[in-house]
N, C-alpha and C positions, 0 to 999 in steps of 0.2 A: 517439472513445473521449473516458477524461477521470479527468484527475488525482484522486486523492483523499487520496489519502495523501502526504507528501515527509516521506524518514526517513530517517541516519545507522547507524540500532540496525537488525542485525537479524535479533534478534528481536523484534521487533516486525514485523517486514516478512515471519517464516515464517509471524504470531502469528495478523496478518489474510490475510497471504493463501489461510491455513490454511478462519480464519470464512468465507470470505466463496466459498469453495472447495465448506465442508463445506451452506452454503448454495447451493451451482447458480449463483453466479456464477463467471464466468469475467475473475482476475484476472491483468491482465501486467505482470510486476517491470520498468516500462525501466531504464537504467542495469544491472543487475544485474554484470556482466561489465563496469565499468566498476576495478573493484581489480584484473583484470589492470595494466590501466595507474596504479596512483594504487599499488600496493606496501600492497596492506590499511592504510594506515597513516584509510581512513573522508573523505575528502577530499571527496567526492560522496556525495551522497543518493540512494537507492532512489527510486523515485520506483515510487507501487501510482496503473495502473488500470482504466477497469469499459469496458464500455458505456455509453452513453449512455444506453438505457432501463436499465441495472438502478444507474442509481448511489442516486440518493435510496432507492431497498433496500437498495444496501452500506453510506452512512451512515449508515441508521435502523438498521443490527444493530453500527455499532463503537460508537453513542453509546448502544443494549444495552450491551454488553460495557466502558462507564464510560471507554472512551479516549476523547472527543470531542471532546479538546486535542490528538489527533494527523490530526483535518479540516483537509485545505485546507479554503480558504476559497469558492466559486461556488456 
């Protein structure tokens, strides 16, 4: 799996997850349950992971949505 986005913005995580899943790209949101440990202060960013084979298509969709700045280098 490849990390394509890392953010503390929960709205962004939800939007990107929806965008990718609607394009039939499976997404794993890593660290989503860290809020139980951090007390919902947003100290730990969530990471969006996709399969290696889907990474290029996922990055293209995110760019087309105008959110290229959210992408991790890689």
